[in-house]
C-alpha positions in Angstrom: 8.5 -16.7 9.4 4.7 -17.3 9.0 2.3 -16.1 11.6 2.4 -18.2 14.8 -1.4 -18.7 14.8 -2.6 -22.1 13.7 -4.1 -21.3 10.3 -5.7 -24.7 10.1 -8.2 -23.6 12.8 -9.4 -20.6 10.7 -13.2 -21.0 9.9 -12.7 -20.3 6.2 -15.8 -22.1 5.0 -18.1 -20.4 7.5 -16.5 -17.0 6.6 -17.3 -17.6 2.9 -20.9 -18.4 3.6 -21.3 -15.3 5.7 -20.2 -12.9 2.9 -21.3 -14.8 -0.2 -24.0 -12.2 -0.9 -21.4 -9.4 -1.1 -19.6 -10.3 -4.3 -21.5 -8.2 -6.8 -19.8 -5.0 -8.1 -22.1 -2.0 -8.2 -21.1 0.0 -11.4 -22.9 3.2 -10.1 -20.6 3.3 -7.0 -17.6 2.7 -9.2 -18.4 5.5 -11.7 -19.6 8.0 -9.1 -16.5 7.5 -7.0 -14.1 7.7 -9.9 -15.8 10.8 -11.6 -16.0 12.8 -8.3 -12.3 12.2 -7.5 -11.3 12.9 -11.1 -13.0 16.3 -11.0 -11.4 17.1 -7.6 -8.0 15.7 -8.7 -7.5 17.3 -12.0 -9.5 20.4 -11.1 -7.2 20.8 -8.1 -4.2 20.1 -10.3 -5.2 23.0 -12.6 -5.5 25.3 -9.7 -2.1 24.4 -8.4 -0.6 25.2 -11.8 -2.5 28.5 -12.2 -2.4 30.0 -8.6 0.6 31.7 -7.0 3.0 29.2 -5.3 2.4 28.7 -1.6 -0.7 30.8 -1.5 -3.6 29.4 0.6 -5.5 28.3 -2.5 -2.4 26.8 -4.0 -1.7 24.7 -0.9 -5.3 23.6 -0.4 -5.6 22.7 -4.1 -2.4 20.6 -4.0 -3.6 18.6 -1.0 -7.0 18.0 -2.6 -5.5 17.1 -6.0 -2.9 14.8 -4.5 -5.3 12.8 -2.3 -8.0 12.7 -4.9 -5.7 11.5 -7.7 -4.2 9.0 -5.2 -7.7 7.5 -4.7 -8.2 7.5 -8.5 -4.8 5.8 -9.0 -5.7 3.0 -6.4 -8.6 2.0 -8.6 -6.0 0.0 -10.6 -6.2 -2.5 -7.8 -9.9 -3.0 -8.4 -9.4 -3.1 -12.1 -7.0 -6.1 -12.0 -9.6 -8.1 -9.9 -12.5 -7.5 -12.3 -13.7 -10.5 -14.2 -12.3 -10.6 -17.8 -14.7 -8.9 -20.2 -16.6 -6.9 -17.5 -16.3 -3.1 -16.9 -14.6 -2.6 -20.2 -15.8 1.0 -20.5 -14.7 1.8 -17.0 -11.2 0.3 -17.5 -10.7 2.1 -20.8 -11.9 5.4 -19.3 -9.7 5.0 -16.2 -6.6 4.4 -18.4 -7.4 7.4 -20.6 -7.9 9.9 -17.8 -5.7 8.4 -15.0 -3.5 5.5 -15.9 -1.9 7.1 -18.9 -1.4 10.7 -17.6 -0.1 9.3 -14.3 2.1 6.9 -16.2 0.7 3.8 -14.4 -1.4 2.1 -17.1 -3.3 -0.9 -16.0 -0.9 -3.4 -17.7 1.7 -2.5 -15.1 -0.4 -4.3 -12.4 -2.1 -7.1 -14.4 -0.5 -10.4 -13.9 1.9 -9.1 -11.3 -0.9 -8.6 -8.8 -2.6 -11.8 -9.8 0.5 -13.7 -8.9 0.5 -11.9 -5.5 -2.7 -13.7 -4.7 -1.7 -17.2 -5.9 -1.1 -19.8 -3.1 2.1 -21.0 -4.8 3.5 -17.5 -5.2 2.4 -15.3 -2.4 5.2 -14.3 -0.1 7.8 -16.2 -2.1 10.7 -14.9 -4.2 8.4 -15.0 -7.2 6.0 -12.5 -5.7 7.1 -9.0 -6.8 4.8 -7.4 -4.3 6.3 -9.0 -1.3 9.5 -8.5 0.7 10.2 -10.1 4.1 10.3 -6.7 5.9 9.2 -8.3 9.2 11.9 -10.9 9.0 14.9 -8.8 7.9 16.8 -5.7 8.9 14.6 -2.7 9.7 16.6 -0.3 7.6 15.1 -1.9 4.5 11.7 -0.6 5.6 13.1 3.0 5.6 14.9 2.4 2.3 11.6 1.3 0.7 9.9 4.6 1.7 12.8 6.7 0.3 12.6 4.8 -3.0 9.3 6.5 -3.5 11.1 9.8 -4.0 12.5 8.7 -7.4 9.7 6.5 -8.6 7.9 9.2 -10.7 11.3 9.9 -12.4 11.8 6.2 -13.1 8.3 5.8 -14.7 8.9 9.0 -16.7 12.2 7.6 -18.1 10.4 4.3 -18.7 7.7 5.7 -21.0 9.5 8.8 -22.3 12.8 7.2 -23.3 12.8 3.4 -22.9 9.6 2.9 -24.7 10.5 4.4 -28.1 14.0 3.0 -27.9 12.6 -0.5 -27.2 10.7 -0.4 -30.5 14.0 -0.4 -32.4 16.2 -2.3 -29.9 14.6 -5.7 -29.1 16.9 -6.4 -26.2 16.0 -3.1 -24.6 12.3 -4.0 -25.1 12.9 -7.3 -23.2 14.6 -5.4 -20.4 11.8 -2.8 -20.3 9.2 -5.5 -19.9 11.1 -7.6 -17.3 12.5 -4.9 -15.1 10.6 -1.6 -15.8 6.9 -2.5 -16.4 5.6 -3.6 -13.0 4.2 -1.9 -9.9 6.2 -4.0 -7.5 8.3 -3.5 -4.3 11.0 -6.0 -5.1 13.6 -4.3 -7.3 15.1 -7.7 -8.2 11.8 -8.9 -9.6 11.8 -10.0 -13.3 8.5 -10.1 -15.0 7.7 -13.3 -16.9 6.9 -13.0 -20.7 3.4 -11.6 -21.4 0.4 -13.9 -21.1 -3.3 -13.4 -21.3 -3.2 -12.3 -17.6 -1.3 -9.2 -18.7 -4.2 -8.0 -20.8 -4.8 -8.0 -24.5 -4.0 -4.3 -25.0 -0.8 -3.7 -23.0 1.1 -2.6 -26.0 -1.5 0.1 -26.9 -1.3 1.3 -23.3 2.5 1.5 -23.5 2.2 3.6 -26.7 -0.5 5.8 -25.1 1.7 6.5 -22.0 4.6 7.3 -24.3 2.4 9.7 -26.3 1.1 11.4 -23.2 4.6 11.9 -21.9 6.0 13.3 -25.1 3.0 15.5 -25.7 3.6 17.2 -22.3 7.3 17.6 -23.1 6.6 19.2 -26.5 3.9 21.5 -25.1 6.2 22.7 -22.4 9.0 23.2 -24.9 6.7 25.3 -27.1 5.5 27.4 -24.1 1.9 26.2 -24.4 2.2 24.6 -21.0 4.3 26.2 -18.2 7.3 24.4 -16.7 5.3 24.5 -13.5 3.0 21.9 -15.0 5.9 19.3 -14.9 6.9 20.3 -11.4 3.3 19.9 -10.1 2.9 16.6 -11.9 6.1 15.3 -10.3 5.1 16.5 -6.8 1.6 15.1 -7.0 2.8 11.7 -8.3 5.5 11.8 -5.5 2.7 12.1 -2.9 0.8 9.3 -4.6 3.8 6.9 -4.5 4.9 8.0 -1.0 1.4 7.5 0.5 1.2 4.1 -1.3 4.5 3.0 0.2 3.2 3.6 3.7 0.0 1.9 2.8 1.9 -1.1 1.4 4.0 -1.4 4.5 0.8 -1.4 6.6 -0.9 -4.0 4.4 1.1 -7.1 5.5 3.1 -8.5 8.4 5.7 -9.6 5.8 6.9 -12.6 8.0 7.5 -15.1 5.2 11.3 -15.3 4.4 10.5 -16.2 0.9 10.7 -20.0 0.8 7.4 -21.1 2.3 4.2 -21.6 0.4 1.2 -20.3 2.3 -2.5 -21.3 2.3 -5.3 -18.7 2.0 -5.6 -18.7 5.8 -1.9 -18.2 6.1 -2.0 -15.3 3.7 -4.8 -13.7 5.7 -2.9 -14.0 9.0 0.1 -12.4 7.2 -2.0 -9.5 6.1 -3.5 -6.6 7.9 -6.9 -4.9 8.4 -6.7 -1.3 9.7 -10.2 -0.5 11.0 -9.5 2.6 13.2 -8.7 6.2 12.5 -10.8 8.7 10.5 -7.8 9.2 8.1 -7.8 5.5 7.1 -9.9 6.1 3.9 -7.3 8.8 2.9 -4.1 6.7 3.2 -5.8 3.4 2.2 -8.6 4.4 -0.2 -10.9 2.1 -2.2 -11.2 -0.5 0.5 -7.5 -1.2 1.0 -7.6 -0.6 4.7 -9.3 -4.0 4.8 -6.4 -5.7 3.1 -6.5 -8.9 5.1 -10.2 -9.4 4.4 -9.4 -8.7 0.7 -6.9 -11.6 0.7 -9.6 -13.9 2.0 -12.0 -12.7 -0.8 -10.0 -11.2 -3.7 -13.1 -10.9 -5.9 -15.1 -8.9 -3.4 -15.7 -5.3 -4.5 -14.1 -2.6 -2.4 -17.5 -1.1 -1.4 -18.5 -4.4 0.3 -15.3 -4.9 2.4 -16.4 -2.8 5.3 -19.6 -4.7 5.7 -17.8 -8.0 5.3 -15.4 -7.1 8.1 -18.4 -6.2 10.3 -20.2 -9.5 9.6 -17.1 -11.6 10.2 -16.4 -9.9 13.5 -19.9 -10.1 14.7 -21.2 -13.4 13.2 -18.2 -15.8 13.1 -18.7 -18.6 15.7 -15.1 -18.0 16.7 -13.5 -14.7 15.5 -10.3 -14.8 17.5 -8.1 -15.7 14.5 -9.9 -13.2 12.3 -9.1 -10.4 14.7 -5.5 -11.4 14.8 -5.0 -9.5 11.5 -6.6 -6.3 12.8 -4.6 -3.2 13.7 -6.0 0.0 15.3 -4.3 2.4 13.0 -1.6 2.8 10.4 0.8 3.7 13.1 0.0 0.5 15.0 0.5 -1.5 11.8 3.9 0.2 11.0 5.2 -0.1 14.6 4.2 -3.7 14.7 6.2 -4.4 11.5 9.2 -2.5 12.9 9.1 -4.5 16.1 8.8 -7.8 14.2 11.8 -6.8 12.2 13.9 -5.9 15.3 12.8 -9.1 17.0 13.7 -11.3 14.1 17.2 -9.9 14.1 17.6 -10.6 17.8 16.8 -14.2 17.2 19.4 -14.6 14.4 
């Protein structure tokens, strides 16, 4: 059920006035952050492939590559919040060097994530990024994490096999779009037919991801790339999806059973800011540890969320409701979710 706090008392207008000056995206920060982590990510990937397995260099390179590419992958969240027509070069470049080789082109998040922020959709059965973990059996939380183990394989099948087949079998193309083209957590989610929110070039991205996948397969078959390349790709993407599953679980309270429409303030109180822990930028990169604040201000750039959180804590005339969504660490967020789930079952 929705958060017990009275969302009508949330000082939303005052909060907006306090952070109004933080809405401008700085392209220098975006490019510098992306390029640095691309060098670390793909450079580390190369070292993992070329160094002896389980050597010190191999292990260090794997850790650096995994977390750097995880940060790069999470930029997809920023991309879908960018105003249409802006950062075109950045978005194209990100797809070319990250979205396509990792098989998560930006169209897999467009539209789907926009619906997640809509008042009439958030937390309902139409929201593919929401499941009522905090109001249902706790085993579903564990099952969701274990699903990450096969997600890289599912995306590989999607672009390696389903994509070319869908070009000749229309019904398969419809299935691929509805059930296998979205970065969601709800396996029953059916994606609506494409609209302008899904981007103008999603078909080109689909073709590009297919070409990347088949090129890798052919190069491995010809012996130009070692089989180890595929193994490392799978393990790195496995880390990315697994880390993101924990981040996702720590991002919301997930109290809405699916049939209640929530206001902006309700969404905030059902979301989570994790401010503590020096590891927070690693498991929730690109500003996503301030996920509740992000739901208040979806258009705010990631590099301003930390300052916004500070201002709202220090300057709001009454910050009690704002602090209700704050957790001290990821562990605190996850244990709170687990306890909510257990408590909800006791009351049924």
